[in-house]
N, C-alpha and C positions, 0 to 999 in steps of 0.2 A: 503498693493493693490496687489501687484504683484499674491502673492497667492495665493487670495481669487481668483484671477479671474482666475486661476491655476484650483482650486479647484472646482468654481461654474462657470466658464465658465466667456464670455464675458458678455456685458451689454443685449444684448436681444436674445430670444432664435433663434432657426434655425428652429424649427417648427412651423412658421409661428405668432409666437408670443401669443400663447393658452397656456397656464397654465396644459393643461391637455396633450397635445403633450409632452409640458417640463417632465413633471412629468414620460411622454412612455417612452422617452428617456433616461434623468439621471438613469430608474430601468435598463431596455436595458441595458444602458452600463455598472451599479454595478453590474448586476449578472453575463454578462459577464468575467468583470473583474478580479473577485471574483468566478470564476470557479464554480458557484452551477446551476446546474441542475434543475431549476425550470420554472415555467411559472408562467404570473399573465394575472388578469383579470381585470383593471381601471373602477369603473364607476364613474358617475359627476353627483351629484342631485344639483339643485339649490334650496337656504332655501330663507326665506324672509330677507330685508335689501340688495339683493344683495348677500347674503353667498354662498357660494358654498363648497361642502362638496363633494371630491375625493376620493373612500374607494379601496382600493386597497386589491383583493386576494393574495396570490401565493400562487402554488400547487407544487407538483414534489417528483420526489425523494427525494430530500435536506429537505423534509417539517422538518423533525427529527431535522436539525442541527437550521435551525428557531427557533424550541419554546424550544430547550437546555435551561438550564439558565436562566429559570424562560422567554423566549422570550426576552432576553437583545438585543439579532440578528433582532428581528421584531423591538423594541423599536430604536432602533439603523439607520436604515434604514426611517423609520418615520420620525426621527429628521431629517435626512441628506435632504432626501424629502421635508421637510417646510423650511431650511433653503437656499435650490436650488430655492423652487420656491417664497421668502422673497428678496432672493438675487434680481432677475429678475423682478418681480413683487411688489414692493413695499407697494406700496399703494393697493393692492388684500383683497382678503378676504377670504382666502381658506384656508381649514381645510383639512389632509392629517392622514386619517386611516389606517393603513398595518398592516392585519390580515394574517395568514394563516392559513387553515386546522381549522379555529372554534378557535384559541387556545384562542382569548379574551373571549370570550362568557365559555368559560372552565373555565378560571382562574378568570373571575368573580364571576361566580357561587361558585366556592369553597370559593372564599374569602366570600361571603352573606352566605353562609353554615356556616360558621364556627363563622360570626357575629350573625348566627341565636341563634348557639350554646352559645355561650357568650355572649349574651342579658336574655337568659332563665335563666341561672345559676345567673345572677347579677338579675334578677327580682325574681326569689325563695328563695335565699340568704337573698336576700337585701344590698349585698356590692356591690362594685366595684370589674370589672374585665379587663385586659389588653390583650389587642391585640401585638403580637409581632410587633418589629417594618416594617415599610412597607415604601415605596416609595410617592410622592405625588396621584399620578394615581389611585394608589390600596386606599387610604385612603378615598379619595374622594369617589370611589365605597362603601366602607364603611359607611361613614359619613351620605351620601345620604338613604342609605338601612331604618339603624337605626333611622333617623331622621321623620322615616314615623309612627314609633310606640308612641306615647307622655309617656309611660310607662317607658323609660331609655332616658339617654342623655348620649353626647359621648364626647371625645374631643383630639388634641392629645397632647401627652406629650413630649418632648425632642426638643435638638439640632440640627441643620441639615436637610439633607435631607432627612434621614430615623428618623419614628419618634414610638412613640407608639402610642396606642391610649386608653384612658381609657374610660370601658363603666362602666356606673353605673344609678342605678335605681333614676326617677325623682321624686322631691317631690311632692307626691297628684299626680302622675301617673298613681296610679291603677284605685284610683277613678274615675280618668276623661276618666279613659278608658273606665272601666267597665259602666260607665254612660250615654257614646254615644254610645256602642256596645247594650245597652237592650234598647236607644234610636228609632237602624236603628232596631230590631226586629219588 
């Protein structure tokens, strides 16, 4: 228990008990201790059911360090901040999203572009194709994108955290897609 108090602090935030202030304080401390030359912008949006989304955009001379190694530093900062909030406010419904110079959008666009290419091959050749092993957050992006097209199906294959994605033609998917396309015309 002492280890977690040292890592995450005591029971309550020094910043007035506000989640956004807690995030700001911890991010400032993290950037200072790590010696990064970064600025950050924190935005908080309330969604339905009391759900809060805190978006953090990092910028500055050390942006490339954040984006290096497929954004692992960005992911690590995001996970750290999520754990700090969970520790201080266990009942709170807050999602934290950390980005740096549009990295997440660029990464998602690249995943979707590759999925589109593989989807086209699967449809044209009528056989299964495989997307390289991906972490869960990237697989989710690919699966959600492919789910929009009734001509193909996808599923994750493998063990552990990183799994491949199998993309294959849906049975009767072509006819259904053509019929709905002609009905829309």
